[in-house]
MMTF fields as JSON, N, C-alpha, C and O atoms, coordinates in Angstrom:
{
  "mmtfVersion": "1.0.0",
  "mmtfProducer": "UNKNOWN",
  "numBonds": 295,
  "numAtoms": 296,
  "numGroups": 74,
  "numChains": 1,
  "numModels": 1,
  "chainsPerModel": [1],
  "groupsPerChain": [74],
  "chainIdList": ["A"],
  "bondAtomList": [4, 2, 8, 6, 12, 10, 16, 14, 20, 18, 24, 22, 28, 26, 32, 30, 36, 34, 40, 38, 44, 42, 48, 46, 52, 50, 56, 54, 60, 58, 64, 62, 68, 66, 72, 70, 76, 74, 80, 78, 84, 82, 88, 86, 92, 90, 96, 94, 100, 98, 104, 102, 108, 106, 112, 110, 116, 114, 120, 118, 124, 122, 128, 126, 132, 130, 136, 134, 140, 138, 144, 142, 148, 146, 152, 150, 156, 154, 160, 158, 164, 162, 168, 166, 172, 170, 176, 174, 180, 178, 184, 182, 188, 186, 192, 190, 196, 194, 200, 198, 204, 202, 208, 206, 212, 210, 216, 214, 220, 218, 224, 222, 228, 226, 232, 230, 236, 234, 240, 238, 244, 242, 248, 246, 252, 250, 256, 254, 260, 258, 264, 262, 268, 266, 272, 270, 276, 274, 280, 278, 284, 282, 288, 286, 292, 290],
  "bondOrderList": [1, 1, 1, 1, 1, 1, 1, 1, 1, 1, 1, 1, 1, 1, 1, 1, 1, 1, 1, 1, 1, 1, 1, 1, 1, 1, 1, 1, 1, 1, 1, 1, 1, 1, 1, 1, 1, 1, 1, 1, 1, 1, 1, 1, 1, 1, 1, 1, 1, 1, 1, 1, 1, 1, 1, 1, 1, 1, 1, 1, 1, 1, 1, 1, 1, 1, 1, 1, 1, 1, 1, 1, 1],
  "groupList": [{"groupName": "MET", "atomNameList": ["N", "CA", "C", "O"], "elementList": ["N", "C", "C", "O"], "formalChargeList": [0, 0, 0, 0], "bondAtomList": [1, 0, 2, 1, 3, 2], "bondOrderList": [1, 1, 2], "singleLetterCode": "M", "chemCompType": "L-PEPTIDE LINKING"}, {"groupName": "LEU", "atomNameList": ["N", "CA", "C", "O"], "elementList": ["N", "C", "C", "O"], "formalChargeList": [0, 0, 0, 0], "bondAtomList": [1, 0, 2, 1, 3, 2], "bondOrderList": [1, 1, 2], "singleLetterCode": "L", "chemCompType": "L-PEPTIDE LINKING"}, {"groupName": "ARG", "atomNameList": ["N", "CA", "C", "O"], "elementList": ["N", "C", "C", "O"], "formalChargeList": [0, 0, 0, 0], "bondAtomList": [1, 0, 2, 1, 3, 2], "bondOrderList": [1, 1, 2], "singleLetterCode": "R", "chemCompType": "L-PEPTIDE LINKING"}, {"groupName": "THR", "atomNameList": ["N", "CA", "C", "O"], "elementList": ["N", "C", "C", "O"], "formalChargeList": [0, 0, 0, 0], "bondAtomList": [1, 0, 2, 1, 3, 2], "bondOrderList": [1, 1, 2], "singleLetterCode": "T", "chemCompType": "L-PEPTIDE LINKING"}, {"groupName": "VAL", "atomNameList": ["N", "CA", "C", "O"], "elementList": ["N", "C", "C", "O"], "formalChargeList": [0, 0, 0, 0], "bondAtomList": [1, 0, 2, 1, 3, 2], "bondOrderList": [1, 1, 2], "singleLetterCode": "V", "chemCompType": "L-PEPTIDE LINKING"}, {"groupName": "GLU", "atomNameList": ["N", "CA", "C", "O"], "elementList": ["N", "C", "C", "O"], "formalChargeList": [0, 0, 0, 0], "bondAtomList": [1, 0, 2, 1, 3, 2], "bondOrderList": [1, 1, 2], "singleLetterCode": "E", "chemCompType": "L-PEPTIDE LINKING"}, {"groupName": "ALA", "atomNameList": ["N", "CA", "C", "O"], "elementList": ["N", "C", "C", "O"], "formalChargeList": [0, 0, 0, 0], "bondAtomList": [1, 0, 2, 1, 3, 2], "bondOrderList": [1, 1, 2], "singleLetterCode": "A", "chemCompType": "L-PEPTIDE LINKING"}, {"groupName": "ILE", "atomNameList": ["N", "CA", "C", "O"], "elementList": ["N", "C", "C", "O"], "formalChargeList": [0, 0, 0, 0], "bondAtomList": [1, 0, 2, 1, 3, 2], "bondOrderList": [1, 1, 2], "singleLetterCode": "I", "chemCompType": "L-PEPTIDE LINKING"}, {"groupName": "ASP", "atomNameList": ["N", "CA", "C", "O"], "elementList": ["N", "C", "C", "O"], "formalChargeList": [0, 0, 0, 0], "bondAtomList": [1, 0, 2, 1, 3, 2], "bondOrderList": [1, 1, 2], "singleLetterCode": "D", "chemCompType": "L-PEPTIDE LINKING"}, {"groupName": "GLY", "atomNameList": ["N", "CA", "C", "O"], "elementList": ["N", "C", "C", "O"], "formalChargeList": [0, 0, 0, 0], "bondAtomList": [1, 0, 2, 1, 3, 2], "bondOrderList": [1, 1, 2], "singleLetterCode": "G", "chemCompType": "PEPTIDE LINKING"}, {"groupName": "HIS", "atomNameList": ["N", "CA", "C", "O"], "elementList": ["N", "C", "C", "O"], "formalChargeList": [0, 0, 0, 0], "bondAtomList": [1, 0, 2, 1, 3, 2], "bondOrderList": [1, 1, 2], "singleLetterCode": "H", "chemCompType": "L-PEPTIDE LINKING"}, {"groupName": "LYS", "atomNameList": ["N", "CA", "C", "O"], "elementList": ["N", "C", "C", "O"], "formalChargeList": [0, 0, 0, 0], "bondAtomList": [1, 0, 2, 1, 3, 2], "bondOrderList": [1, 1, 2], "singleLetterCode": "K", "chemCompType": "L-PEPTIDE LINKING"}, {"groupName": "PRO", "atomNameList": ["N", "CA", "C", "O"], "elementList": ["N", "C", "C", "O"], "formalChargeList": [0, 0, 0, 0], "bondAtomList": [1, 0, 2, 1, 3, 2], "bondOrderList": [1, 1, 2], "singleLetterCode": "P", "chemCompType": "L-PEPTIDE LINKING"}, {"groupName": "ASN", "atomNameList": ["N", "CA", "C", "O"], "elementList": ["N", "C", "C", "O"], "formalChargeList": [0, 0, 0, 0], "bondAtomList": [1, 0, 2, 1, 3, 2], "bondOrderList": [1, 1, 2], "singleLetterCode": "N", "chemCompType": "L-PEPTIDE LINKING"}, {"groupName": "GLN", "atomNameList": ["N", "CA", "C", "O"], "elementList": ["N", "C", "C", "O"], "formalChargeList": [0, 0, 0, 0], "bondAtomList": [1, 0, 2, 1, 3, 2], "bondOrderList": [1, 1, 2], "singleLetterCode": "Q", "chemCompType": "L-PEPTIDE LINKING"}, {"groupName": "PHE", "atomNameList": ["N", "CA", "C", "O"], "elementList": ["N", "C", "C", "O"], "formalChargeList": [0, 0, 0, 0], "bondAtomList": [1, 0, 2, 1, 3, 2], "bondOrderList": [1, 1, 2], "singleLetterCode": "F", "chemCompType": "L-PEPTIDE LINKING"}, {"groupName": "CYS", "atomNameList": ["N", "CA", "C", "O"], "elementList": ["N", "C", "C", "O"], "formalChargeList": [0, 0, 0, 0], "bondAtomList": [1, 0, 2, 1, 3, 2], "bondOrderList": [1, 1, 2], "singleLetterCode": "C", "chemCompType": "L-PEPTIDE LINKING"}],
  "groupTypeList": [0, 1, 2, 3, 4, 5, 6, 1, 7, 8, 5, 2, 9, 10, 4, 10, 1, 1, 5, 11, 4, 5, 1, 8, 6, 12, 10, 2, 6, 1, 7, 3, 7, 1, 13, 5, 10, 12, 2, 14, 5, 3, 14, 2, 12, 15, 9, 1, 16, 6, 9, 5, 15, 4, 4, 12, 8, 8, 15, 8, 6, 12, 1, 12, 5, 5, 7, 1, 8, 1, 15, 5, 9, 11],
  "groupIdList": [1, 2, 3, 4, 5, 6, 7, 8, 9, 10, 11, 12, 13, 14, 15, 16, 17, 18, 19, 20, 21, 22, 23, 24, 25, 26, 27, 28, 29, 30, 31, 32, 33, 34, 35, 36, 37, 38, 39, 40, 41, 42, 43, 44, 45, 46, 47, 48, 49, 50, 51, 52, 53, 54, 55, 56, 57, 58, 59, 60, 61, 62, 63, 64, 65, 66, 67, 68, 69, 70, 71, 72, 73, 74],
  "secStructList": [7, 7, 7, 7, 7, 7, 3, 3, 3, 7, 6, 6, 7, 7, 3, 3, 3, 1, 1, 7, 7, 7, 7, 1, 1, 7, 7, 7, 7, 7, 7, 7, 7, 7, 1, 1, 7, 7, 7, 7, 7, 7, 7, 7, 7, 6, 6, 6, 6, 6, 6, 1, 7, 7, 7, 7, 6, 6, 6, 6, 1, 7, 7, 7, 2, 2, 2, 2, 2, 2, 2, 6, 6, 7],
  "xCoordList": [0.837, 0.007, 0.879, 1.882, 0.51, 1.246, 0.297, -0.826, 0.759, -0.073, 0.796, 1.949, 0.235, 0.957, 0.408, -0.802, 1.326, 0.974, 1.841, 3.062, 1.226, 1.991, 2.633, 2.035, 3.854, 4.582, 5.419, 5.705, 5.807, 6.719, 8.023, 8.011, 9.123, 10.424, 10.976, 11.165, 11.235, 11.711, 13.204, 13.866, 13.717, 15.121, 16.103, 17.273, 15.672, 16.531, 16.427, 17.123, 15.55, 15.391, 14.329, 14.206, 13.572, 12.518, 11.295, 10.891, 10.729, 9.582, 8.313, 8.185, 7.358, 6.08, 4.974, 4.738, 4.29, 3.19, 2.018, 1.757, 1.303, 0.173, -1.143, -2.196, -1.085, -2.261, -1.793, -0.646, -2.674, -2.344, -2.29, -3.162, -1.27, -1.114, -1.141, -0.333, -2.076, -2.176, -1.821, -2.428, -0.835, -0.37, -0.449, -0.295, -0.692, -0.786, 0.566, 0.679, 1.6, 2.932, 3.939, 3.555, 5.223, 6.23, 6.196, 5.949, 6.439, 6.466, 7.679, 8.205, 8.118, 9.133, 8.463, 7.274, 9.197, 8.67, 9.716, 10.916, 9.254, 10.106, 9.713, 8.543, 10.656, 10.358, 10.923, 12.094, 10.076, 10.496, 10.52, 9.504, 11.658, 11.775, 11.612, 12.374, 10.612, 10.318, 11.11, 11.358, 11.501, 12.225, 11.255, 11.284, 10.412, 9.477, 9.203, 9.357, 8.799, 8.48, 7.036, 6.229, 6.71, 5.349, 4.35, 4.659, 3.126, 2.093, 1.644, 1.497, 1.43, 0.862, -0.649, -1.265, -1.236, -2.686, -3.309, -3.329, -3.816, -4.486, -5.909, -6.217, -6.78, -8.164, -8.32, -7.63, -9.228, -9.519, -10.264, -11.072, -10.013, -10.721, -12.212, -12.625, -13.011, -14.466, -14.84, -14.271, -15.788, -16.256, -15.333, -15.364, -14.518, -13.533, -14.178, -13.6, -15.364, -16.048, -17.272, -18.181, -17.294, -18.469, -18.779, -17.903, -20.056, -20.503, -20.276, -20.684, -19.64, -19.353, -20.484, -20.576, -21.352, -22.51, -23.582, -23.313, -24.767, -25.91, -26.424, -26.651, -26.61, -27.173, -28.707, -29.255, -29.393, -30.833, -31.562, -31.06, -32.742, -33.506, -33.87, -34.007, -34.032, -34.422, -33.215, -33.355, -32.056, -30.827, -30.977, -30.486, -31.652, -31.809, -33.057, -33.348, -33.788, -35.034, -34.716, -33.671, -35.595, -35.385, -35.311, -35.978, -34.496, -34.403, -35.627, -36.262, -35.973, -37.097, -36.827, -35.675, -37.906, -37.782, -36.947, -36.151, -37.117, -36.389, -34.868, -34.085, -34.461, -33.024, -32.537, -31.452, -33.302, -32.917, -32.775, -31.872, -33.682, -33.618, -32.299, -31.73, -31.804, -30.523, -29.37, -28.48, -29.384, -28.324, -28.374, -27.348, -29.563, -29.753, -29.713, -29.946, -29.417, -29.3, -30.606, -30.622, -31.706, -33.019, -33.343, -34.403],
  "yCoordList": [-1.177, 0.001, 1.24, 1.301, 2.212, 3.467, 4.593, 4.692, 5.425, 6.531, 7.774, 7.715, 8.898, 10.179, 10.998, 11.178, 11.497, 12.323, 13.569, 13.467, 14.75, 15.98, 16.215, 15.923, 16.745, 17.037, 18.278, 18.688, 18.868, 19.997, 19.584, 18.818, 20.091, 19.811, 21.14, 22.078, 21.216, 22.476, 22.653, 21.782, 23.794, 24.151, 23.192, 23.168, 22.403, 21.414, 20.043, 19.107, 19.925, 18.661, 17.728, 16.577, 18.227, 17.417, 17.403, 18.44, 16.242, 16.07, 16.138, 15.449, 16.99, 17.151, 16.805, 17.527, 15.673, 15.257, 16.206, 16.653, 16.52, 17.419, 16.688, 17.318, 15.384, 14.588, 13.402, 12.968, 12.889, 11.733, 10.477, 10.251, 9.654, 8.397, 7.26, 7.219, 6.338, 5.177, 3.922, 3.639, 3.174, 1.969, 0.8, 0.971, -0.391, -1.575, -2.254, -3.162, -1.811, -2.39, -1.37, -0.407, -1.592, -0.687, -0.712, -1.757, 0.418, 0.546, 1.368, 2.158, 1.186, 2.039, 3.282, 3.251, 4.378, 5.602, 6.175, 6.1, 6.737, 7.427, 8.879, 9.203, 9.765, 11.188, 11.934, 11.78, 12.742, 13.603, 15.034, 15.526, 15.703, 17.083, 18.014, 17.951, 18.871, 19.796, 21.095, 21.542, 21.689, 22.96, 24.138, 25.011, 24.145, 25.252, 25.401, 24.461, 26.591, 26.864, 26.443, 26.38, 26.161, 25.774, 26.877, 28.067, 26.441, 27.403, 28.135, 27.535, 29.412, 30.194, 30.055, 30.313, 29.655, 29.499, 30.862, 31.338, 31.486, 32.76, 32.632, 31.812, 33.44, 33.411, 34.218, 35.217, 33.779, 34.515, 35.772, 35.764, 36.858, 38.111, 37.995, 37.353, 38.614, 38.618, 39.39, 40.446, 38.866, 39.543, 39.418, 40.259, 38.378, 38.205, 38.119, 38.598, 37.518, 37.358, 38.26, 37.984, 39.32, 40.21, 40.674, 41.144, 40.531, 40.992, 40.021, 40.308, 38.878, 37.923, 36.942, 36.364, 36.733, 35.855, 36.268, 37.002, 35.8, 36.119, 34.823, 33.85, 34.799, 33.637, 33.786, 34.786, 32.804, 32.931, 32.892, 32.325, 33.497, 33.545, 32.154, 31.958, 31.179, 29.83, 28.895, 27.675, 29.459, 28.66, 27.546, 26.44, 27.815, 26.827, 25.977, 25.169, 26.142, 25.385, 23.918, 23.605, 23.018, 21.581, 21.304, 21.964, 20.326, 19.943, 19.181, 18.514, 19.27, 18.503, 16.993, 16.559, 16.196, 14.747, 14.082, 13.189, 14.505, 13.85, 14.076, 13.216, 15.198, 15.433, 14.636, 14.057, 14.59, 13.765, 12.309, 11.624, 11.825, 10.433, 10.182, 9.099, 11.14, 10.95, 10.792, 9.97, 11.578, 11.444, 10.075, 9.518, 9.566, 8.287, 7.092, 5.965, 7.319, 6.213, 5.562, 4.396, 6.299, 5.723, 5.971, 5.564],
  "zCoordList": [-0.004, 0.004, 0.001, 0.713, -0.783, -0.875, -0.454, -0.949, 0.453, 0.94, 1.016, 1.445, 0.596, 0.671, 1.824, 1.959, 2.657, 3.803, 3.75, 3.625, 3.844, 3.803, 5.165, 6.201, 5.155, 6.391, 6.201, 5.076, 7.305, 7.283, 7.971, 8.935, 7.475, 8.069, 8.582, 7.809, 9.892, 10.45, 10.203, 9.638, 10.639, 10.391, 11.051, 10.666, 12.03, 12.667, 12.008, 12.401, 10.996, 10.308, 10.892, 10.471, 11.854, 12.453, 11.525, 10.999, 11.34, 10.455, 11.287, 12.299, 10.844, 11.522, 10.533, 9.565, 10.798, 9.924, 10.115, 11.231, 9.023, 9.09, 9.347, 9.445, 9.454, 9.823, 10.647, 10.535, 11.46, 12.298, 11.458, 10.619, 11.674, 10.96, 11.969, 12.897, 11.78, 12.667, 11.872, 10.839, 12.361, 11.673, 12.646, 13.855, 12.104, 12.958, 13.179, 14.003, 12.439, 12.565, 12.01, 11.345, 12.291, 11.732, 10.195, 9.594, 9.58, 8.13, 7.703, 8.489, 6.473, 5.867, 5.336, 5.021, 5.227, 4.627, 3.688, 3.952, 2.609, 1.646, 1.676, 1.474, 1.923, 2.057, 0.85, 0.502, 0.218, -0.872, -0.346, 0.143, -0.437, 0.034, -1.164, -2.129, -1.081, -2.172, -2.012, -0.892, -3.122, -3.09, -3.056, -3.924, -2.056, -1.87, -0.384, 0.395, -0.018, 1.375, 1.645, 0.718, 2.876, 3.203, 2.82, 2.887, 2.411, 2.076, 3.323, 4.388, 3.191, 4.298, 4.243, 3.209, 5.336, 5.401, 5.662, 6.797, 4.605, 4.747, 4.278, 3.413, 4.848, 4.424, 3.152, 2.949, 2.295, 1.083, 1.441, 2.369, 0.727, 1.046, 0.771, -0.194, 1.616, 1.462, 0.196, -0.082, -0.563, -1.761, -2.969, -3.867, -2.991, -4.052, -5.433, -6.408, -5.535, -6.816, -6.929, -7.712, -6.159, -6.16, -7.57, -8.296, -7.946, -9.247, -10.383, -11.508, -10.141, -11.21, -11.437, -12.519, -10.451, -10.615, -9.619, -8.668, -9.841, -8.988, -8.379, -9.097, -7.057, -6.382, -6.471, -6.006, -7.06, -7.19, -5.839, -4.869, -5.794, -4.535, -4.035, -2.827, -4.934, -4.527, -4.334, -4.424, -4.074, -3.921, -2.911, -3.137, -1.786, -0.71, -0.839, 0.043, -1.909, -2.095, -2.344, -2.913, -1.93, -2.19, -3.694, -4.49, -4.066, -5.475, -5.905, -5.089, -7.184, -7.711, -7.577, -7.606, -7.429, -7.251, -8.35, -8.058, -9.61, -10.711, -10.596, -11.0, -10.064, -9.866, -8.657, -8.711, -7.578, -6.44, -6.812, -6.333, -7.683, -8.144, -8.871, -8.738, -9.626, -10.35, -9.37, -9.583, -8.295, -7.275, -6.584, -6.195, -6.449, -5.748, -6.669, -6.23, -7.964, -8.909, -9.304, -9.701, -9.203, -9.541, -11.002, -11.477]
}
């Protein structure tokens, strides 16, 4: 099994996984070090797409039965 997990490596070389990994036995790992700095987690500015589209008044209305049936494979 091959699984990719994102991690950060600090200036001392310590690896910090960005998600918890639970294993039932010891495993080997292959680490690829990218030539880029970690992404800064910033919030997108409010109103970024203002004026580009209109949200219809019935946006939250229930979907018609025929469309719901398509989602449910009927």
